[in-house]
C-alpha positions as CSV (number, residue, x, y, z in Angstrom):
1,X,23.2,24.3,-4.5
2,X,26.0,22.0,-3.4
3,X,28.8,21.1,-5.7
4,X,28.5,24.1,-8.1
5,X,31.7,26.2,-8.4
6,X,29.9,29.6,-8.8
7,X,32.4,32.4,-8.3
8,X,30.2,35.5,-8.7
9,X,26.5,36.6,-8.8
10,X,26.9,37.4,-12.5
11,X,28.0,33.8,-13.2
12,X,25.0,32.5,-11.1
13,X,22.6,34.8,-13.1
14,X,24.2,33.5,-16.3
15,X,23.8,29.9,-15.4
16,X,20.2,30.5,-14.3
17,X,19.4,32.3,-17.5
18,X,20.9,29.4,-19.5
19,X,18.9,26.9,-17.5
20,X,15.7,28.9,-18.2
21,X,16.5,29.2,-21.9
22,X,16.8,25.4,-22.1
23,X,13.3,24.8,-20.8
24,X,11.2,23.5,-23.7
25,X,8.2,25.4,-25.0
26,X,5.2,23.5,-23.4
27,X,7.0,23.4,-20.0
28,X,7.5,27.2,-20.2
29,X,3.9,27.8,-21.2
30,X,2.6,25.5,-18.5
31,X,4.6,27.2,-15.8
32,X,3.6,30.6,-17.0
33,X,-0.1,29.6,-17.0
34,X,0.1,28.1,-13.5
35,X,1.6,31.3,-12.1
36,X,-0.8,33.5,-14.0
37,X,-3.7,31.5,-12.6
38,X,-2.2,31.7,-9.1
39,X,-1.9,35.5,-9.2
40,X,-5.4,35.9,-10.7
41,X,-6.7,33.8,-7.9
42,X,-5.1,36.0,-5.3
43,X,-6.6,39.1,-6.9
44,X,-10.1,37.5,-7.4
45,X,-10.1,35.9,-4.0
46,X,-8.1,32.8,-3.3
47,X,-10.7,30.9,-1.3
48,X,-13.5,31.4,-3.9
49,X,-11.2,30.8,-6.9
50,X,-9.9,27.5,-5.6
51,X,-13.3,26.2,-4.5
52,X,-14.6,27.1,-8.0
53,X,-11.9,25.1,-9.7
54,X,-11.0,22.2,-7.4
55,X,-11.9,18.7,-8.5
56,X,-14.8,17.4,-6.5
57,X,-15.4,13.7,-7.4
58,X,-18.9,13.9,-5.9
59,X,-20.1,16.2,-8.6
60,X,-21.3,14.2,-11.6
61,X,-22.4,17.0,-13.8
62,X,-20.4,16.1,-17.0
63,X,-19.6,19.7,-18.2
64,X,-18.6,20.8,-14.7
65,X,-16.5,17.7,-14.2
66,X,-14.6,18.2,-17.4
67,X,-13.9,21.8,-16.5
68,X,-12.7,21.0,-13.0
69,X,-10.6,18.0,-14.2
70,X,-8.7,20.4,-16.6
71,X,-8.6,23.4,-14.3
72,X,-7.7,21.9,-11.0
73,X,-4.1,21.0,-11.9
74,X,-3.5,24.7,-12.9
75,X,-4.7,26.0,-9.5
76,X,-2.6,25.8,-6.4
77,X,-3.3,26.2,-2.7
78,X,-0.6,28.6,-1.6
79,X,3.0,29.8,-2.2
80,X,4.8,26.7,-1.0
81,X,2.4,24.5,-2.9
82,X,3.0,26.3,-6.2
83,X,6.8,26.7,-5.7
84,X,7.4,23.0,-5.0
85,X,5.2,21.9,-7.9
86,X,6.9,24.4,-10.2
87,X,10.3,22.9,-9.5
88,X,8.9,19.5,-10.3
89,X,7.2,20.7,-13.5
90,X,10.4,22.3,-14.7
91,X,12.2,19.0,-14.3
92,X,9.6,16.3,-15.1
93,X,7.8,18.1,-17.9
94,X,11.0,19.1,-19.6
95,X,12.3,15.6,-19.5
96,X,9.2,14.1,-21.1
97,X,8.8,17.0,-23.6
98,X,12.3,16.3,-24.9
99,X,11.3,12.7,-25.5
100,X,7.8,13.2,-27.1
101,X,7.9,16.7,-28.7
102,X,6.2,19.9,-27.8
103,X,2.8,19.3,-29.3
104,X,2.5,15.7,-28.1
105,X,3.6,16.6,-24.6
106,X,1.2,19.6,-24.4
107,X,-1.7,17.2,-25.4
108,X,-0.5,14.7,-22.8
109,X,0.2,17.0,-19.9
110,X,-2.7,19.4,-20.3
111,X,-5.5,17.1,-21.6
112,X,-4.9,13.4,-21.4
113,X,-3.3,12.8,-18.0
114,X,-5.5,15.4,-16.2
115,X,-8.6,13.7,-17.6
116,X,-7.4,10.2,-17.0
117,X,-6.2,11.1,-13.5
118,X,-9.5,12.8,-12.7
119,X,-11.5,9.9,-14.0
120,X,-9.6,7.4,-11.8
121,X,-9.8,9.8,-8.8
122,X,-13.6,10.0,-9.3
123,X,-13.9,6.2,-9.5
124,X,-11.7,5.9,-6.3
125,X,-14.0,8.3,-4.5
126,X,-17.2,6.5,-5.3
127,X,-15.7,3.1,-4.5
128,X,-13.6,3.9,-1.4
129,X,-12.8,7.5,-0.6
130,X,-16.3,8.8,-0.1
131,X,-16.4,6.9,3.2
132,X,-13.5,9.1,4.4
133,X,-15.6,12.3,3.8
134,X,-16.0,14.9,1.0
135,X,-12.9,16.4,-0.6
136,X,-12.0,18.9,-3.3
137,X,-8.4,19.0,-4.6
138,X,-6.2,21.4,-6.5
139,X,-2.7,21.2,-7.8
140,X,-0.6,19.5,-10.5
141,X,0.6,16.7,-8.3
142,X,-1.7,14.1,-9.9
143,X,-0.1,14.7,-13.3
144,X,3.3,14.9,-11.7
145,X,2.8,11.5,-10.0
146,X,1.8,10.1,-13.4
147,X,5.1,11.2,-14.9
148,X,7.0,9.9,-11.9
149,X,5.4,6.5,-12.4
150,X,6.1,6.5,-16.1
151,X,9.7,7.3,-15.4
152,X,9.8,4.5,-12.8
153,X,8.5,2.0,-15.3
154,X,11.0,3.2,-17.8
155,X,13.9,2.8,-15.3
156,X,12.5,0.0,-13.2
157,X,15.9,-1.6,-12.2
158,X,17.4,1.7,-10.9
159,X,17.2,2.3,-7.2
160,X,16.0,5.7,-6.2
161,X,16.6,7.6,-3.0
162,X,14.0,9.4,-0.9
163,X,15.4,12.3,1.1
164,X,18.8,10.7,0.6
165,X,18.0,8.3,3.5
166,X,16.0,5.4,2.0
167,X,16.7,3.7,-1.3
168,X,13.8,1.9,-3.0
169,X,13.6,0.0,-6.4
170,X,12.4,2.1,-9.3
171,X,9.1,0.2,-9.6
172,X,8.4,0.9,-5.9
173,X,9.4,4.6,-5.9
174,X,6.0,6.2,-6.7
175,X,4.3,4.0,-4.0
176,X,7.0,4.8,-1.4
177,X,6.7,8.5,-2.3
178,X,2.9,8.3,-1.9
179,X,3.3,6.9,1.6
180,X,6.0,9.3,2.7
181,X,4.1,12.4,1.5
182,X,0.9,11.2,3.2
183,X,2.6,10.6,6.5
184,X,4.5,13.9,6.5
185,X,1.6,16.0,5.1
186,X,-1.8,14.4,6.1
187,X,-3.8,17.1,4.3
188,X,-2.3,16.0,0.9
189,X,-4.8,14.5,-1.4
190,X,-4.3,10.7,-1.2
191,X,-6.8,10.0,-4.0
192,X,-5.1,12.5,-6.3
193,X,-1.7,11.0,-5.9
194,X,-3.0,7.5,-6.1
195,X,-4.9,8.3,-9.2
196,X,-1.8,9.9,-10.7
197,X,0.2,6.7,-10.1
198,X,-2.5,4.6,-11.8
199,X,-2.7,7.0,-14.7
200,X,1.1,6.8,-15.1
201,X,1.0,3.0,-15.2
202,X,-1.7,3.2,-17.9
203,X,0.4,5.6,-19.9
204,X,3.7,3.8,-19.5
205,X,2.2,0.4,-20.4
206,X,0.7,1.8,-23.7
207,X,-2.9,1.6,-22.7
208,X,-3.4,5.3,-23.4
209,X,-1.9,5.1,-26.9
210,X,-5.2,5.9,-28.6
211,X,-5.5,9.1,-26.7
212,X,-2.1,10.4,-27.7
213,X,-1.5,13.3,-30.1
214,X,-1.6,11.8,-33.6
215,X,1.9,11.5,-35.2
216,X,0.4,12.3,-38.6
217,X,-1.0,15.6,-37.3
218,X,2.3,16.5,-35.6
219,X,4.1,15.9,-38.9
220,X,1.6,18.0,-40.8
221,X,2.0,20.9,-38.4
222,X,5.8,20.7,-38.5
223,X,5.9,20.7,-42.3
224,X,3.1,23.2,-42.8
225,X,3.8,26.5,-44.6
226,X,1.4,28.5,-42.6
227,X,2.8,31.4,-40.7
228,X,1.5,30.2,-37.3
229,X,3.0,26.7,-37.7
230,X,6.3,28.0,-39.0
231,X,6.5,30.4,-36.0
232,X,5.9,27.6,-33.5
233,X,8.3,25.2,-35.1
234,X,11.0,27.9,-35.5
235,X,10.8,28.8,-31.8
236,X,14.2,28.1,-30.0
237,X,12.4,26.1,-27.3
238,X,10.3,24.0,-29.6
239,X,10.9,20.3,-29.6
240,X,10.1,18.3,-32.8
241,X,7.9,15.3,-32.5
242,X,9.9,12.1,-32.4
243,X,7.7,9.0,-31.9
244,X,10.8,6.8,-31.7
245,X,11.7,8.2,-28.3
246,X,8.2,8.7,-26.8
247,X,6.8,6.5,-24.1
248,X,5.5,3.9,-24.1
249,X,7.5,2.8,-27.1
250,X,10.7,2.6,-25.0
251,X,9.0,1.9,-21.6
252,X,11.7,-0.6,-20.7
253,X,15.2,0.9,-20.9
254,X,18.2,-1.2,-19.8
255,X,20.3,0.6,-17.2
256,X,23.1,-1.9,-16.6
257,X,22.8,-1.8,-12.9
258,X,22.9,1.9,-12.5
259,X,23.5,3.2,-9.0
260,X,20.8,4.7,-6.8
261,X,19.5,8.1,-7.8
262,X,16.3,10.1,-7.4
263,X,13.5,10.7,-9.8
264,X,13.5,13.9,-11.8
265,X,11.8,16.4,-9.5
266,X,12.0,13.9,-6.7
267,X,13.3,14.1,-3.1
268,X,17.0,14.8,-2.5
269,X,19.9,13.8,-4.6
270,X,20.8,14.6,-8.2
271,X,19.8,12.7,-11.3
272,X,21.4,13.3,-14.7
273,X,18.8,11.9,-17.1
274,X,20.3,12.5,-20.5
275,X,23.9,13.8,-20.3
276,X,27.3,12.5,-19.4
277,X,28.7,12.4,-15.9
278,X,32.1,13.6,-14.8
279,X,34.9,11.5,-13.3
280,X,33.2,11.6,-9.8
281,X,30.0,10.3,-11.2
282,X,28.4,13.7,-10.9
283,X,26.7,15.7,-13.7
284,X,28.7,18.5,-15.1
285,X,27.8,22.1,-14.3
286,X,26.2,22.5,-17.7
287,X,24.1,19.4,-17.1
288,X,23.0,20.6,-13.7
289,X,21.6,23.7,-15.2
290,X,19.4,22.2,-17.8
291,X,15.8,20.9,-17.4
292,X,15.7,17.3,-16.3
293,X,18.4,17.7,-13.6
294,X,17.8,18.9,-10.1
295,X,20.2,19.7,-7.3
296,X,20.5,18.0,-4.0
297,X,18.9,20.9,-2.2
298,X,15.8,20.8,-4.5
299,X,12.5,20.0,-2.8
300,X,10.1,17.2,-3.7
301,X,7.8,16.7,-6.5
302,X,4.4,16.8,-4.9
303,X,5.2,18.5,-1.6
304,X,1.8,19.8,-0.5
305,X,2.2,21.9,2.7
306,X,-1.0,22.4,4.8
307,X,-1.0,25.4,7.1
308,X,-0.1,24.4,10.7
309,X,-3.1,26.1,12.4
310,X,-6.2,24.6,10.8
311,X,-7.3,21.0,10.5
312,X,-8.9,21.9,7.2
313,X,-6.6,23.3,4.6
314,X,-7.2,27.0,4.0
315,X,-6.4,28.2,0.5
316,X,-6.3,31.8,1.4
317,X,-3.0,33.7,1.3
318,X,-4.6,36.5,3.2
319,X,-4.2,36.2,7.0
320,X,-7.7,37.7,7.4
321,X,-9.2,34.8,5.4
322,X,-7.1,32.0,7.0
323,X,-9.9,30.7,9.1
324,X,-12.5,30.5,6.3
325,X,-13.9,27.1,5.8
326,X,-14.6,25.5,2.4
327,X,-18.2,25.6,1.3
328,X,-20.5,22.7,1.3
329,X,-18.6,20.8,3.9
330,X,-15.8,19.9,1.5
331,X,-12.2,19.6,2.6
332,X,-10.0,21.4,0.2
333,X,-6.9,19.2,-0.4
334,X,-3.6,19.8,-2.2
């Protein structure tokens, strides 16, 4: 991690522990759930588990569609897939949770955006993508693309860097990232990423307001005298609901010609989203180790790595299963 004056392993462990402690409650719970689901899938049989939860837009059974729309983001296609998405979740989710509050963010990240993204992906499939063949996708990248897009709308006049090589305007960043990922990783789910961008635009522009967690309910929970509510609210990682700082109410934020940066959870570079910068224009060490800030060595937000040997992505982590083909002629995408 370039630029960090870490003098000993103990100091590194301390900084890492402080960074983990600063991750808000919903982000922690989401990461824990994603990893729990991943390990359960390895035990139960990776290929079967992922095919049973992947989002297949061609399936129009309502109950099954809702289940897959909510379950697919929690399932991942392999170690690299879940590692890269976990880095992005820790940064992006934490940033937005600090803005909207724990309950509101949980509702948004676990229910609203997955359902909206899945609905758009299903529509895209029946209008265009079905001509490219059947597919079934897993992974949180659709939701992550939605948050990237919301952040881009929020900081539209900031130029962002992709891999530290190309700078693009904020409004174009999600689209550029979509193209780069698809070129580098052809087995990535184009429809999932595109649906995430469109869902993020709907969210940032306020068109999903009626689906947001009710402010009155959040206030009632936070002022409740019940043991469960008080326990949640008293948790160190809990973030109170603050509608004044939640998107889309501040979807246009002046940046006074800020220099190029990268998105939280994005490719290459460091972005300090909330805190002060030092004399060199870099975040301080403390800022680098809090959610919402990534290092220059951090990987990308939706980096979906297909295995090199098979034209159809195999979700198995067991070498003995690596040649297994997805059932029903579907291509499992990540």
